[in-house]
KEDRENNU-611343 format. One record per residue (C-alpha): x, y, z. Coordinates in nm, 4 decimals. Each point is the difference from the previous one (the first is absolute). Layout:
BEGIN
east X; north Y; up Z
...
END
This chain:
BEGIN
east -6.6219; north -11.4237; up -9.5137
east 0.0113; north -0.1535; up 0.3506
east -0.2834; north -0.0060; up 0.2527
east 0.1151; north 0.3108; up 0.1834
east 0.0218; north 0.1980; up -0.3226
east -0.3424; north -0.1295; up -0.1005
east -0.1604; north 0.1232; up 0.3218
east 0.1764; north 0.3342; up -0.0152
east -0.0950; north 0.0533; up -0.3609
east -0.3617; north -0.0887; up 0.0679
east -0.0558; north 0.1858; up 0.3248
east 0.2669; north 0.2682; up 0.0277
east 0.0830; north 0.1078; up -0.3565
east -0.0799; north 0.3630; up -0.0650
east -0.0839; north -0.0925; up -0.3588
east -0.2869; north -0.2231; up 0.1105
east -0.3333; north 0.1774; up -0.0485
east -0.2447; north -0.2794; up 0.0840
east 0.1022; north -0.1265; up 0.3466
east 0.2247; north 0.2420; up 0.1876
east -0.2122; north 0.3189; up -0.0302
east -0.2839; north -0.1472; up 0.2050
east 0.2202; north -0.0510; up 0.3064
east 0.0340; north 0.3761; up 0.0133
east -0.3536; north 0.0904; up -0.1058
east -0.1716; north -0.2212; up 0.2594
east 0.2807; north -0.0190; up 0.2575
east -0.2216; north 0.0900; up 0.2976
east -0.2459; north -0.2792; up -0.0778
east 0.2912; north -0.2364; up -0.0636
east 0.1507; north 0.0757; up 0.3425
east -0.3406; north -0.0553; up 0.1613
east -0.0410; north -0.3353; up -0.1775
east 0.3436; north -0.1184; up 0.1089
east -0.0663; north 0.1115; up 0.3579
east -0.3365; north -0.1815; up 0.0072
east 0.1612; north -0.3108; up -0.1488
east 0.2657; north 0.0078; up 0.2676
east -0.2649; north 0.0416; up 0.2708
east -0.1953; north -0.2958; up -0.1458
east 0.2882; north -0.2426; up 0.0384
east 0.1057; north 0.1513; up 0.3306
east -0.3533; north -0.0479; up 0.1359
east -0.0081; north -0.3583; up -0.1326
east 0.3340; north -0.0866; up 0.1542
east -0.0885; north 0.1816; up 0.3250
east -0.3302; north -0.1900; up 0.0122
east 0.1805; north -0.3335; up -0.0150
east 0.2657; north 0.1253; up 0.2446
east -0.2548; north 0.1017; up 0.2664
east -0.2093; north -0.3099; up -0.0702
east 0.3029; north -0.2243; up 0.0509
east 0.0880; north 0.1749; up 0.3230
east -0.3639; north -0.0131; up 0.1170
east -0.0331; north -0.3728; up -0.0711
east 0.3299; north -0.0811; up 0.1679
east -0.0742; north 0.2249; up 0.2992
east -0.3502; north -0.1387; up 0.0432
east 0.1329; north -0.3569; up -0.0126
east 0.2187; north 0.0781; up 0.3028
east -0.3122; north 0.0727; up 0.2098
east 0.0407; north 0.3692; up 0.0913
east -0.1135; north 0.0980; up 0.3480
east -0.2648; north 0.2360; up -0.1417
east -0.1551; north 0.0875; up -0.3363
east 0.1437; north 0.3474; up 0.0465
east 0.3428; north -0.1532; up -0.0563
east -0.0937; north -0.0612; up -0.3648
east -0.2315; north 0.2981; up -0.0407
east 0.2493; north 0.2057; up -0.2034
east 0.0724; north -0.2841; up -0.2498
east -0.3761; north -0.0552; up -0.0356
east -0.0582; north 0.3670; up -0.0843
east 0.2968; north 0.0102; up -0.2380
east -0.1138; north -0.3187; up -0.1742
east -0.3421; north 0.1529; up -0.0576
east 0.1496; north 0.3319; up -0.1162
east 0.2435; north -0.1602; up -0.2443
east -0.2727; north -0.2411; up -0.1152
east -0.2163; north 0.2975; up -0.0966
east 0.2917; north 0.2040; up -0.1310
east 0.1342; north -0.2554; up -0.2458
east -0.3098; north -0.0281; up -0.2283
east -0.0653; north 0.3721; up 0.0416
east 0.3501; north 0.0961; up -0.1141
east -0.0149; north -0.2614; up -0.2771
east -0.3283; north 0.1413; up -0.1299
east 0.1317; north 0.3584; up 0.0114
east 0.3232; north -0.1072; up -0.1696
east -0.1909; north -0.1765; up -0.2789
east -0.2207; north 0.3052; up -0.0515
east 0.3026; north 0.2275; up -0.0125
east 0.2118; north -0.2202; up -0.2275
east -0.2809; north -0.0621; up -0.2471
east -0.0929; north 0.3679; up 0.0032
east 0.3638; north 0.0801; up -0.0722
east 0.0184; north -0.2541; up -0.2827
east -0.3317; north 0.1085; up -0.1540
east 0.1163; north 0.3629; up -0.0013
east 0.3278; north -0.1042; up -0.1561
east -0.1516; north -0.2279; up -0.2671
east -0.2594; north 0.2650; up -0.0825
east 0.2811; north 0.2467; up -0.0676
east 0.1926; north -0.2583; up -0.2016
east -0.3009; north -0.0891; up -0.2145
east -0.0728; north 0.3666; up -0.0674
east 0.3637; north 0.0528; up -0.0909
east -0.0051; north -0.3104; up -0.2205
east -0.3151; north 0.1066; up -0.1865
east 0.1487; north 0.3449; up -0.0599
east 0.3195; north -0.1610; up -0.1247
east -0.1830; north -0.2273; up -0.2429
east -0.2335; north 0.2819; up -0.1038
east 0.2974; north 0.2187; up -0.0851
east 0.0959; north -0.2589; up -0.2602
east -0.3507; north -0.1094; up -0.0912
east 0.0598; north 0.0439; up -0.3699
east 0.2974; north -0.2394; up 0.0116
east -0.1018; north -0.2315; up 0.2822
east -0.1088; north -0.2763; up -0.2376
east 0.3334; north 0.0210; up -0.1768
east 0.2084; north -0.0065; up 0.3182
east -0.2041; north -0.2381; up 0.2161
east -0.1930; north -0.3152; up -0.0695
east -0.3427; north -0.0149; up 0.1628
east 0.1258; north -0.2805; up 0.2223
east 0.2963; north 0.2115; up 0.1119
east -0.2294; north 0.2847; up 0.0997
east -0.2222; north -0.2447; up 0.1886
east 0.3120; north -0.1401; up 0.1651
east 0.0983; north 0.3468; up 0.1213
east -0.3510; north 0.0826; up 0.1184
east -0.0774; north -0.3336; up 0.1646
east 0.3349; north -0.1449; up 0.1059
east 0.2594; north 0.2733; up 0.0382
east -0.2265; north 0.2283; up 0.2030
east -0.0906; north -0.2962; up 0.2214
east 0.3683; north -0.0811; up 0.0439
east 0.0798; north 0.3555; up 0.1095
east -0.2942; north -0.0208; up 0.2414
east 0.1230; north -0.3318; up 0.1396
east 0.3496; north 0.1437; up 0.0299
east -0.1278; north 0.2113; up 0.2879
east -0.2443; north -0.2469; up 0.1546
east 0.2138; north -0.3143; up -0.0248
east 0.3563; north 0.1291; up 0.0069
east 0.0584; north 0.3550; up 0.1211
east -0.2445; north 0.0084; up 0.2923
east 0.0822; north -0.3487; up 0.1399
east 0.3744; north 0.0522; up -0.0483
east 0.0126; north 0.3379; up 0.1744
east -0.2213; north -0.1220; up 0.2861
east 0.2074; north -0.3178; up 0.0290
east 0.3259; north 0.1951; up 0.0133
east -0.1370; north 0.2278; up 0.2726
east -0.1092; north -0.3019; up 0.2051
east 0.3361; north -0.1663; up -0.0633
east 0.1759; north 0.3050; up 0.1413
east -0.2299; north 0.0217; up 0.3042
east 0.0332; north -0.3726; up 0.0778
east 0.3804; north 0.0078; up -0.0107
east 0.0067; north 0.3127; up 0.2201
east -0.2522; north -0.1599; up 0.2383
east 0.2064; north -0.3171; up 0.0455
east 0.3108; north 0.2156; up 0.0308
east -0.1448; north 0.1443; up 0.3202
east 0.0122; north -0.3498; up 0.1538
east 0.2998; north -0.1537; up -0.1745
east 0.2353; north 0.1412; up -0.2671
east 0.1240; north -0.3448; up -0.1182
east -0.3555; north -0.1310; up -0.0389
east -0.1014; north 0.3212; up -0.1801
east 0.2829; north -0.0615; up -0.2503
east -0.1219; north -0.3586; up -0.0423
east -0.3533; north 0.1312; up -0.0788
east 0.1551; north 0.2539; up -0.2368
east 0.1565; north -0.2899; up -0.1911
east -0.2948; north -0.2424; up 0.0060
east -0.2662; north 0.2566; up -0.0891
east 0.2419; north 0.1400; up -0.2590
east -0.0168; north -0.3348; up -0.1792
east -0.3768; north 0.0497; up -0.0492
east -0.0006; north 0.3751; up -0.0639
east 0.3216; north 0.0476; up -0.2012
east 0.1695; north -0.3193; up -0.1178
east -0.3059; north -0.1956; up -0.1226
east -0.1511; north 0.2929; up -0.1981
east 0.3324; north 0.0738; up -0.1723
east 0.0532; north -0.3687; up -0.0772
east -0.3545; north -0.0223; up -0.1309
east 0.0532; north 0.2931; up -0.2372
east 0.3273; north -0.1507; up -0.1240
east -0.1602; north -0.3386; up -0.0679
east -0.3346; north 0.1140; up -0.1381
east 0.0893; north 0.3214; up -0.1817
east 0.0148; north -0.1639; up -0.3424
east -0.3126; north -0.2069; up 0.0714
east -0.2008; north 0.3076; up 0.0990
east 0.1027; north 0.1784; up -0.3194
east -0.0837; north -0.3049; up -0.2116
east -0.3426; north -0.0338; up 0.1622
east -0.0780; north 0.3657; up -0.0599
east 0.1201; north -0.0259; up -0.3596
east -0.2145; north -0.3067; up -0.0577
east -0.2994; north 0.1864; up 0.1437
east 0.0630; north 0.2891; up -0.2395
east 0.0073; north -0.2471; up -0.2886
east -0.3223; north -0.1536; up 0.1293
east -0.1677; north 0.3439; up 0.0183
east 0.1066; north 0.0831; up -0.3554
east -0.1009; north -0.3343; up -0.1469
east -0.3303; north -0.0107; up 0.1838
east -0.1114; north 0.3512; up -0.0925
east 0.1203; north -0.0367; up -0.3591
east -0.1775; north -0.3341; up -0.0373
east -0.3237; north 0.1114; up 0.1649
east -0.0187; north 0.3172; up -0.2078
east 0.0364; north -0.2189; up -0.3088
east -0.1784; north -0.3099; up 0.1287
east -0.2589; north 0.0244; up -0.2774
east 0.2709; north -0.0260; up -0.2651
east 0.1540; north -0.2977; up 0.1800
east -0.3348; north -0.1739; up -0.0036
east -0.0946; north 0.0906; up -0.3567
east 0.3361; north -0.1203; up -0.1303
east -0.0445; north -0.3376; up 0.1711
east 0.3018; north 0.0520; up 0.2268
east -0.1803; north 0.0344; up 0.3320
east 0.1839; north -0.3048; up 0.1392
east 0.3316; north 0.1645; up -0.0835
east -0.1056; north 0.3052; up 0.2029
east -0.0775; north -0.2238; up 0.3005
east 0.3336; north -0.1819; up -0.0342
east 0.1941; north 0.3273; up -0.0106
east -0.1834; north 0.1405; up 0.3004
east 0.0343; north -0.3216; up 0.2034
east 0.3726; north -0.0117; up -0.0771
east 0.0479; north 0.3587; up 0.1201
east -0.2011; north -0.0705; up 0.3154
east 0.2014; north -0.3182; up 0.0590
east 0.3254; north 0.1993; up -0.0094
east -0.1373; north 0.2387; up 0.2639
east -0.1082; north -0.2909; up 0.2221
east 0.3424; north -0.1616; up -0.0384
east 0.1731; north 0.3057; up 0.1422
east -0.2642; north 0.0268; up 0.2753
east 0.0686; north -0.3610; up 0.1038
east 0.3740; north 0.0667; up 0.0311
east -0.0569; north 0.3129; up 0.2076
east -0.2583; north -0.1695; up 0.2217
east 0.2388; north -0.2898; up 0.0600
east 0.2703; north 0.2379; up 0.1189
east -0.2545; north 0.1903; up 0.2132
east -0.0930; north -0.3215; up 0.1816
east 0.3676; north -0.0736; up 0.0657
east 0.0517; north 0.3565; up 0.1202
east -0.2984; north -0.0274; up 0.2386
east 0.1469; north -0.3193; up 0.1415
east 0.3328; north 0.1730; up 0.0677
east -0.1778; north 0.2941; up 0.1684
east -0.2014; north -0.2365; up 0.2213
east 0.3171; north -0.1928; up 0.0864
east 0.1904; north 0.3175; up 0.0959
east -0.2965; north 0.1188; up 0.2085
east 0.0050; north -0.3359; up 0.1775
east 0.3677; north 0.0504; up 0.0810
east -0.0760; north 0.3512; up 0.1272
east -0.2724; north -0.1335; up 0.2328
east 0.2360; north -0.2687; up 0.1341
east 0.2748; north 0.2608; up 0.0508
east -0.2371; north 0.2324; up 0.1868
east -0.1223; north -0.2917; up 0.2141
east 0.3554; north -0.0940; up 0.0979
east 0.1067; north 0.3608; up 0.0588
east -0.3135; north 0.0929; up 0.2000
east 0.0217; north -0.3167; up 0.2084
east 0.3624; north 0.0768; up 0.0856
east -0.0431; north 0.3737; up 0.0457
east -0.3181; north -0.0049; up 0.2105
east 0.0599; north -0.3397; up 0.1631
east 0.2790; north 0.1506; up 0.2016
east -0.2195; north 0.2828; up 0.1239
east -0.2467; north 0.0357; up 0.2816
east -0.2935; north -0.2312; up 0.0564
east -0.2665; north 0.0474; up -0.2618
east 0.2379; north 0.1382; up -0.2606
east -0.0494; north -0.3143; up -0.2122
east -0.3426; north 0.1370; up -0.0873
east 0.1798; north 0.2237; up -0.2483
east 0.1233; north -0.2989; up -0.2023
east -0.3425; north -0.0749; up -0.1509
east -0.0547; north 0.3709; up -0.0583
east 0.3152; north 0.0388; up -0.2124
east -0.0592; north -0.3219; up -0.1953
east -0.3625; north 0.0752; up -0.0885
east 0.0880; north 0.3580; up -0.0988
east 0.2065; north -0.1342; up -0.2911
east -0.2878; north -0.1704; up -0.1869
east -0.1846; north 0.3142; up -0.1234
east 0.3290; north 0.1275; up -0.1417
east -0.0095; north -0.2765; up -0.2590
east -0.2829; north 0.1888; up -0.1702
east 0.2207; north 0.3093; up -0.0160
east 0.3170; north -0.1622; up -0.1348
east -0.1270; north -0.2800; up -0.2276
east -0.1435; north 0.2238; up -0.2797
east 0.3268; north 0.1918; up -0.0398
east 0.1814; north -0.2710; up -0.1907
east -0.2857; north -0.0599; up -0.2453
east -0.0514; north 0.3725; up -0.0532
east 0.3669; north 0.0664; up -0.0704
east 0.0053; north -0.2981; up -0.2393
east -0.2431; north 0.1874; up -0.2237
east 0.2187; north 0.3138; up -0.0179
east 0.1260; north -0.0842; up -0.3525
east -0.3622; north -0.0158; up -0.1145
east -0.0692; north 0.3413; up 0.1491
east 0.3186; north 0.1367; up -0.1539
east -0.1068; north -0.1214; up -0.3437
east -0.3420; north 0.1619; up 0.0429
east 0.1604; north 0.3275; up 0.1105
east 0.2336; north -0.0087; up -0.3009
east -0.2923; north -0.0549; up -0.2382
east -0.1882; north 0.2903; up 0.1551
east 0.3103; north 0.2207; up -0.0007
east 0.0363; north -0.0657; up -0.3741
east -0.3298; north 0.1807; up -0.0588
east 0.0105; north 0.3734; up -0.0713
east -0.0369; north 0.2197; up 0.3071
east -0.2808; north 0.2492; up -0.0462
east -0.0079; north 0.2954; up 0.2318
east -0.3036; north 0.2268; up 0.0143
east 0.1307; north 0.3305; up -0.1324
east -0.1098; north 0.3377; up 0.1200
east -0.1555; north 0.0593; up -0.3404
east -0.2334; north -0.2935; up 0.0535
east -0.0710; north 0.0687; up 0.3660
east -0.0916; north 0.3615; up -0.0658
east -0.2315; north -0.0688; up -0.2912
east -0.1881; north 0.2728; up -0.1773
east -0.3718; north -0.0120; up -0.0701
east -0.2646; north 0.1917; up -0.1879
east -0.2104; north 0.2464; up 0.1953
east -0.3078; north -0.0778; up -0.2128
east -0.1064; north -0.3456; up -0.1209
east 0.0941; north -0.0508; up -0.3662
east -0.2629; north -0.0966; up -0.2549
east 0.2691; north -0.0326; up -0.2657
east 0.3647; north 0.0975; up -0.0112
east 0.2622; north 0.1065; up -0.2489
east 0.3115; north -0.2115; up -0.0441
east 0.3471; north 0.1067; up -0.1121
east 0.2944; north -0.2254; up -0.0890
east 0.3037; north 0.2296; up -0.0012
east 0.3351; north -0.1151; up -0.1367
east -0.0572; north -0.3670; up 0.0879
east 0.2975; north -0.2300; up -0.0531
east -0.0487; north -0.3634; up 0.0923
east 0.1717; north -0.3299; up -0.0752
east -0.0074; north -0.3502; up 0.1432
east 0.3570; north -0.0405; up 0.1206
east -0.0042; north -0.3804; up -0.0252
east -0.1043; north 0.0049; up -0.3658
east 0.2121; north 0.3031; up -0.0827
east -0.2838; north 0.1362; up -0.2133
east -0.0902; north 0.3681; up 0.0090
east -0.3792; north 0.0354; up -0.0068
east -0.0297; north 0.3791; up 0.0266
east 0.2557; north 0.2754; up -0.0419
east -0.0998; north 0.3581; up 0.0822
east -0.3653; north -0.0926; up -0.0578
east -0.2638; north 0.2739; up 0.0394
east -0.3781; north -0.0303; up -0.0005
east -0.2836; north 0.2211; up 0.1242
east -0.3495; north -0.1386; up 0.0676
east -0.2734; north 0.2547; up 0.0613
east -0.2458; north -0.0409; up 0.2903
east -0.3014; north -0.2102; up -0.1010
east 0.1677; north -0.1147; up -0.3215
east -0.0148; north -0.3586; up -0.1264
east 0.3382; north -0.0767; up -0.1547
east 0.0421; north -0.3203; up -0.2026
east 0.3597; north -0.1267; up -0.0118
east 0.0824; north -0.2215; up -0.2982
east 0.3183; north -0.1855; up -0.0807
east 0.1558; north -0.3368; up -0.0582
east 0.0788; north -0.2359; up 0.2878
east 0.3100; north 0.1048; up 0.1903
east -0.0148; north 0.3671; up -0.0958
east -0.0703; north 0.1130; up 0.3552
east -0.3774; north 0.0456; up 0.0201
east -0.0419; north -0.1985; up 0.3233
east 0.3308; north 0.1350; up 0.1315
east -0.1424; north 0.3504; up -0.0411
east -0.2999; north -0.0902; up 0.2167
east 0.2251; north -0.1512; up 0.2694
east 0.2111; north 0.3161; up 0.0077
east -0.3206; north 0.2000; up 0.0416
east -0.1040; north -0.2126; up 0.2967
east 0.3454; north 0.0214; up 0.1557
east 0.0599; north -0.3766; up -0.0298
east 0.3081; north 0.0769; up -0.2114
east 0.2362; north 0.2884; up 0.0710
east 0.1529; north 0.1704; up -0.3043
east 0.3740; north 0.0614; up -0.0059
east -0.0702; north 0.3612; up -0.0978
east -0.2992; north 0.2295; up -0.0255
east -0.3185; north 0.0133; up 0.2012
east -0.3740; north -0.0634; up -0.0179
east -0.2452; north 0.2645; up 0.1205
east -0.3693; north -0.0252; up 0.0839
east -0.1570; north 0.3432; up 0.0102
east 0.3486; north 0.1444; up 0.0376
east 0.0961; north -0.2185; up 0.2963
east 0.2648; north -0.2768; up -0.0273
east -0.1308; north -0.3554; up 0.0148
east 0.2796; north -0.0916; up 0.2426
east -0.1468; north 0.2392; up 0.2588
east -0.3666; north -0.0987; up -0.0263
east 0.0204; north -0.3000; up 0.2314
east -0.2561; north -0.2760; up -0.0535
east -0.0704; north 0.0010; up -0.3753
east -0.3257; north -0.1938; up 0.0326
east -0.1578; north 0.3313; up 0.1069
east 0.0727; north 0.1455; up -0.3436
east 0.0361; north -0.2818; up -0.2526
east -0.2139; north -0.3047; up -0.0775
east 0.1020; north -0.2803; up -0.2345
east -0.2143; north -0.2209; up -0.2229
east 0.2413; north -0.2581; up -0.1387
east -0.0080; north -0.3210; up -0.2007
east -0.0695; north -0.2312; up 0.2942
east -0.1620; north 0.1714; up 0.3006
east 0.0039; north -0.2231; up 0.3063
east -0.3385; north -0.0952; up 0.1396
east -0.0257; north -0.1630; up 0.3411
east -0.2036; north -0.2958; up 0.1166
east -0.2753; north 0.2088; up 0.1521
east -0.3182; north 0.1744; up -0.1154
east -0.0265; north 0.2481; up -0.2866
east -0.0913; north 0.2646; up 0.2567
east 0.3171; north -0.0602; up 0.2021
east 0.2224; north -0.0138; up -0.3099
east -0.1264; north 0.3391; up -0.1148
east 0.0193; north 0.1469; up 0.3514
east 0.3782; north -0.0538; up -0.0024
east 0.0146; north 0.3252; up -0.1970
east -0.1206; north 0.1875; up 0.3095
east -0.0549; north -0.1872; up 0.3243
east -0.1844; north 0.2985; up 0.1459
east -0.2613; north 0.0053; up -0.2798
east -0.3641; north -0.0681; up 0.0814
east -0.1999; north -0.2773; up -0.1664
east -0.1799; north 0.2644; up -0.2076
east 0.3324; north 0.1332; up -0.1327
east 0.1182; north -0.3515; up -0.0838
east -0.3237; north -0.0771; up -0.1844
east 0.0269; north 0.3274; up -0.1932
east 0.3550; north -0.0899; up -0.1117
east -0.1234; north -0.3449; up -0.1078
east -0.2781; north 0.1635; up -0.2001
east 0.2386; north 0.2480; up -0.1661
east 0.2352; north -0.2842; up -0.0977
east -0.2838; north -0.1659; up -0.1952
east -0.0270; north -0.2993; up 0.2324
east -0.3674; north 0.0381; up 0.0816
east -0.1251; north -0.2373; up -0.2770
east 0.2396; north -0.2648; up 0.1339
east -0.1051; north 0.0581; up 0.3618
east -0.3685; north -0.0253; up -0.0885
east 0.0485; north -0.3538; up -0.1360
east 0.1688; north -0.1282; up 0.3167
east -0.2195; north -0.1499; up 0.2754
east 0.2194; north 0.1486; up 0.2725
east 0.0541; north 0.3294; up -0.1830
east 0.2976; north 0.2020; up 0.1253
east 0.0565; north -0.2596; up 0.2732
east 0.0938; north -0.2619; up -0.2606
east 0.3368; north -0.1633; up 0.0698
east 0.2524; north 0.1038; up -0.2640
east 0.2330; north -0.2976; up 0.0672
east 0.3765; north 0.0333; up 0.0061
east 0.1347; north 0.1812; up -0.3044
east -0.3550; north 0.0773; up -0.1147
east -0.0366; north -0.3413; up -0.1659
east -0.3772; north 0.0192; up 0.0248
east -0.0182; north 0.2945; up -0.2412
east 0.1118; north 0.0682; up -0.3564
east 0.2993; north 0.2181; up -0.0794
east -0.2160; north 0.3001; up -0.0854
east -0.2016; north -0.0367; up 0.3214
east 0.3193; north -0.0248; up 0.2055
east 0.1216; north 0.3249; up -0.1553
east -0.3301; north 0.1706; up 0.0823
east 0.0314; north -0.1062; up 0.3648
east 0.3522; north 0.1475; up 0.0003
east -0.1345; north 0.3158; up -0.1676
east -0.2675; north 0.0372; up 0.2712
east 0.2804; north -0.0273; up 0.2577
east 0.1866; north 0.2869; up -0.1677
east -0.3160; north 0.2125; up -0.0194
east -0.0516; north -0.0511; up 0.3719
east 0.3656; north 0.0887; up 0.0596
east -0.0807; north 0.3368; up -0.1628
east 0.3524; north 0.1018; up -0.1016
east 0.0804; north 0.2860; up -0.2429
east 0.2258; north -0.2090; up -0.2251
east -0.0672; north -0.3452; up -0.1461
east 0.2459; north -0.2194; up -0.1905
east -0.1624; north -0.2432; up -0.2437
east 0.2566; north -0.2640; up -0.0978
east -0.1295; north -0.2368; up -0.2694
east -0.3145; north -0.1043; up 0.1928
east -0.1591; north -0.1680; up -0.3020
east 0.2718; north -0.2558; up -0.0764
east -0.1647; north -0.3352; up -0.0738
east -0.3529; north 0.1394; up -0.0467
east -0.2029; north -0.0436; up -0.3157
east -0.0513; north 0.3176; up -0.2125
east -0.3605; north 0.0595; up 0.1081
east 0.0795; north -0.0352; up 0.3707
east 0.3129; north 0.2095; up -0.0451
east -0.1863; north 0.2880; up -0.1626
east -0.2822; north -0.0092; up 0.2543
east 0.2468; north -0.0007; up 0.2907
east 0.2110; north 0.2836; up -0.1418
east -0.3066; north 0.2117; up -0.0658
east -0.1093; north -0.0453; up 0.3609
east 0.3466; north 0.0631; up 0.1411
east 0.0696; north 0.3125; up -0.1994
east -0.3514; north 0.1325; up 0.0545
east 0.0011; north -0.0259; up 0.3799
east 0.3574; north 0.1333; up 0.0194
east -0.0632; north 0.3016; up -0.2219
east 0.0535; north 0.2411; up 0.2906
east 0.3317; north -0.1655; up 0.0979
east 0.3481; north 0.0421; up -0.1401
east 0.0520; north -0.3310; up -0.1807
east 0.3256; north -0.1582; up -0.1238
east -0.1190; north -0.2743; up -0.2354
east 0.2680; north -0.2491; up -0.1065
east -0.1016; north -0.2101; up -0.2985
east 0.1376; north -0.1991; up -0.2912
east -0.2887; north 0.0463; up -0.2373
east -0.2574; north 0.2601; up -0.0855
east -0.3382; north -0.1404; up 0.1027
east -0.2113; north 0.2977; up 0.1205
east 0.3043; north 0.2268; up -0.0384
east -0.2274; north 0.2765; up -0.1250
east -0.1202; north 0.0485; up 0.3587
east 0.3466; north 0.1227; up 0.1051
east 0.0659; north 0.3734; up 0.0072
east 0.3568; north -0.0462; up -0.1141
east 0.2190; north -0.2763; up -0.1441
east 0.3779; north -0.0352; up 0.0169
east 0.2228; north -0.2672; up -0.1559
east 0.3225; north -0.0868; up 0.1841
east 0.2954; north -0.1492; up -0.1836
east 0.3587; north -0.0307; up 0.1256
east -0.0901; north 0.2068; up 0.3053
east -0.1274; north 0.2940; up -0.2046
east -0.3439; north 0.1270; up -0.0994
east -0.0333; north -0.0582; up -0.3750
east -0.3576; north 0.1293; up -0.0388
east -0.2198; north 0.2134; up 0.2217
east -0.3463; north 0.1356; up -0.0843
east -0.3716; north -0.0633; up 0.0306
east -0.1206; north -0.3313; up -0.1458
east -0.2134; north 0.1875; up -0.2535
east 0.2924; north 0.2119; up -0.1244
east 0.2353; north -0.2973; up -0.0181
east -0.2573; north -0.2005; up -0.1932
east -0.0289; north 0.2787; up -0.2526
east 0.3662; north 0.0952; up -0.0427
east 0.2411; north -0.2684; up 0.1308
east 0.0807; north -0.2901; up -0.2338
east 0.1520; north -0.2173; up 0.2753
east -0.3094; north 0.0394; up 0.2148
east -0.2222; north -0.0786; up -0.2963
east 0.2018; north -0.3182; up -0.0564
east -0.0458; north -0.1014; up 0.3638
east -0.3759; north 0.0562; up -0.0290
east -0.0199; north -0.2146; up -0.3097
east 0.1871; north -0.2849; up 0.1730
east -0.2209; north 0.0188; up 0.3068
east -0.3368; north 0.0067; up -0.1696
east 0.0686; north -0.2447; up -0.2848
END
């Protein structure tokens, strides 16, 4: 693909969904930014033009100050106008870019969220960080460093050639050629020379992101295994490869800057010779225009110099756009926009799984086929089954994190897909709730940011945390530390439980919250959880039967089907398989 095709694919392709749409969406602001940018350089060049004329005219001892009054006024006006237009242009361009990147980030998060269940399979953590940190920045810089300067530079290029054409057609053609070297030939040559280098540097940075995040996430294992030095060697080698490509690109950039400065020098000499000849033959005093034309060229260097460097980075922007275009496009459907809601707040809610068929396409394994399940409002349902039978998958389908290939899920007769934000209806207490490096009070308040301190304290009390709080010098203002490291596993789960109680949702999913806890702590925690959630509809996913008697109903899932379904008391009395499970769990 040549440079022209690259630019067209990146900026003009109708298939592009990450760059091109924002030209249309914010076209009015874009036109304003380009106009202000043009005025900035025009004011700068006009300032030097009038200043040059004023200096030259004043040096010839005018008969009266009134003879230079107009240049004095214009110099002052352009002197004020240049920074004013520059400031307005910067405000406009950054406003434009912030709007655009905000839209892109929102679109990116929706795209990743749509594949949240498979994101870890499809993307390494470092790749996701690369998209979030580097690719978005590259798209942002595409506008600030390439598109805006190039369009403004081309407009100035056109105006300059037309302006010189008014005085002399041959000299205008000469300027067309000499400025064309800076605006057209050098950028294209730069892309041709550096295209492979830019790609290699970006690839090396992706490798560095992946290695760094992978190593840091497992830095403890590196250290414990005595291979910490190997980690440093690998990271330093990856960083060295990035620096190596940077050095090559910087070397070419310095050479390119030298060529630009040299061509500008030739342009200044050409203008000096042309102006001296053109105005030297005119009336007395016409030589004052020579200095004006020469000085007017210098501000234009700031307009034309960035073009070459910006265009050089086009392959990098193209690669970023391709990576973003490879993500799934998620449009907000009418079903989601026009969400339904309940007229009365729900204390608990009935759930219906109707004809659910679901499989993970990558694994080719069917988890559910025409699966049906009804959960009554306020019922605590314990879901048993071996690993991989679909217990957690069932909870993700309920939350809408996974979309079944067939069937539907209803909450109080309304489809989950039309309820909008599921955090209003469903809370989750899982194996590893995340606690933030802030106070207990703030961690619990995440369940409802509008809750008062009294409501937060009540939730803490209901979750059985009061004995723990009473032993802490700072009480509820005690710092939890990142990941809740300051507290035991059972205490972390109680903080998460208090968060759910404050959230006050009608449905709660309990997904193996007692993994890793000793039997006494496990029983105490489950008794608290099931007691305070007795008025909620609870889907309790578990491997074993500790405190199972507190459930209203127990089902056992195997091969995507319900193999047993009854109260724990009835199953204990009549079902041999259930009796066997009880004996294994309590012996």
